N, C-alpha and C positions, 0 to 999 in steps of 0.2 A: 527681616533685618531692620533695625531701627535707624532711619536716616535722620540724623540730627547734626546740628552745628553748635559749637561752643563759642560764645562771644565774651570777650573781656572788655569791660568798660572802665575807663580811667578818667578821673577828675584830677588833673595834675595840680600840685601845689607845693610850696616850699615849707609850709608849716605842717600841713596834713595832705597826703595824697589819698583820695578815696578810690576804691575800686569795687567792682562787682562782676561776677561771672554768672552767665545764664546758659542753660542748655535749651535749644530751640528745635522745634520741628516746624512743618508748614502751618500747623494749627495750634501749637502750644508753646508756652514759655515756662521754664522751671528754674527757680533760683538754686544755684550751686553754692555760692558764697558771696558775702559782701563784707568789706572790712576797710580799715584805714591804716596807713603807714604814718606814724607820728614822727615828725622830724624836728620838733622844737628843741630837743636835747642836743642837737648838733649845732654848734655856733659857727661852723665854717660852711659857707654856701656850697663849696665844692664837695664836701663830705655829704651834704644833703643830696646833691645830684648823683653821687655815687650810690647812695642808698636807694634812690628812686630807680636807677638803672638796674641794680642788683635785685630789688624786689620784683620788678617787672619781669626780669629774666627768670626768677624763681617761679613766678606765677605761670609763665609760659611753659617752663619745663615740667611743672607739676600737673597743669590742667590741659595742656596742648590745645589752646584756643585756635579756632579756624580763622578768626578775625579779631581785630581790636578796634573799638570805637573810642575816640578820645575827644574830650571837650576842648575846644579852642579857647585860648586866653581871652578874657573879657577886656574889652578896650576901655580903660579908665583914664583918669587924669594923671596918675602917678607913673611916670616913665620907668622908674627903678623897679616898681612892682611888676610892670608889664614885662620888663627884661627878665626878671627872675622867673616869672611864670612861663615865659616863652622857653627859657632854658629847661625848666622842669618838664614841659611838654616835649621838647626836642629830645631830651634824654630818654623819656619813656618811649617815644617813637623810634629812636635809635635801637633800643632794646628789642622792640618788635621787629624792626627791619633786619636786625642781625640774626634773628631766628626765622626770617622770611615769612612773617605773619602779615597778611594784608591789613592795612590801617585806613580807617576813615575818620575824618575830623568833622565835628559838628559844632555849630555855634551854640552858646547857651540858650538863645531864644528858640532855636530849632528843637533842641532837646526838650525844653519846657512845653513847647507846642505839641510835640509827639506824645508826651506823657499826660498832660492835663488839658490840651486843647487851647491853652492860653500861653503865648510866648512871654508874657510878663508875670507868670505865676511865681510865687515865693518858693524858697527851698522847702518849707514846711508843706506846701500844697503838693509839690512833686513827691515828697516822701510819703505823704498820706495816700496819694493815688497809687504809688508803687506797693505800699503796704496792702492795699485792697486788692490790686491786680495779682500779686504774687503770694498772698496769704502769709505775709511776714508777721510773726507774733509780736515782736517789739522792735521799735526803731532805735537806732544808735543815738547817743547823746549829741554827737556832732553829726551833721548831715552830709559830710563829705563822702561817706560810703554810699549813701543813697544817690548822691550826684553821679558817682562813678557807675552805679547800677543803672541809673537813668540813661546814661550814654549808651550802654549795651542794649537796653530795651528800645531806645530810639532807633538804633541801628536795625534791630529786628523789624520794627514797624516800617522803616524806610527801605528795606531790602528791595532792590530792583527799581527804585524810584529816584535814585540819586541823579541830581542834575548839577547843582552848584557846589556841593560839598567836595572836599578834596579826598582822594583815595589813592593809596600807594600799596603796591604789592611787593616792593623790594627797593634796593638802592637805585637800580637802573630806572625804575618807574619814577622814583622821587626826582632823580637828576633830569629825566626827560620832561617832567612837568614843571620843573623849576630851573630853567637854564640860566636865569639871571643871578641865581644864588651860587653858581659855580664860578670860581676864579681860576683862570689858567695860569 
């Protein structure tokens, strides 16, 4: 019997959400799919969030991932951008939690380090390394799909080594790990 895991990696965004799915065993990684959800055509932020939630649910229902790895929002100077990215990430996480799929969050530096060995690597370097590792014939024009895929591969490499990254297995787990976020 083939003992494998399916990992969905997500790079949340309000313009483009990148995602990648891999099938893993103890010794191998196989690309299932990588793609992007384009959200530019929606002028309403709430419609974008709805699309992110629905696409994540659709991916879970179609591929039945055992786990989700999601990139944490990058801390920048623009507060509005951070708020929007946080909402996009939260909606994707809520979709996973609603289907009781375990979720682990990784910082962009941790993902880049896992893929390239350099936490300051460029998107292009990450994409090229994934292309080589997974025998990807051609890379997408936008590298959001490879960023989502990188989150999944990072999770595979860090399996059993988690120390500081956040991981949730359901709503109860999220609430227990974030008591200050709950209002009575």
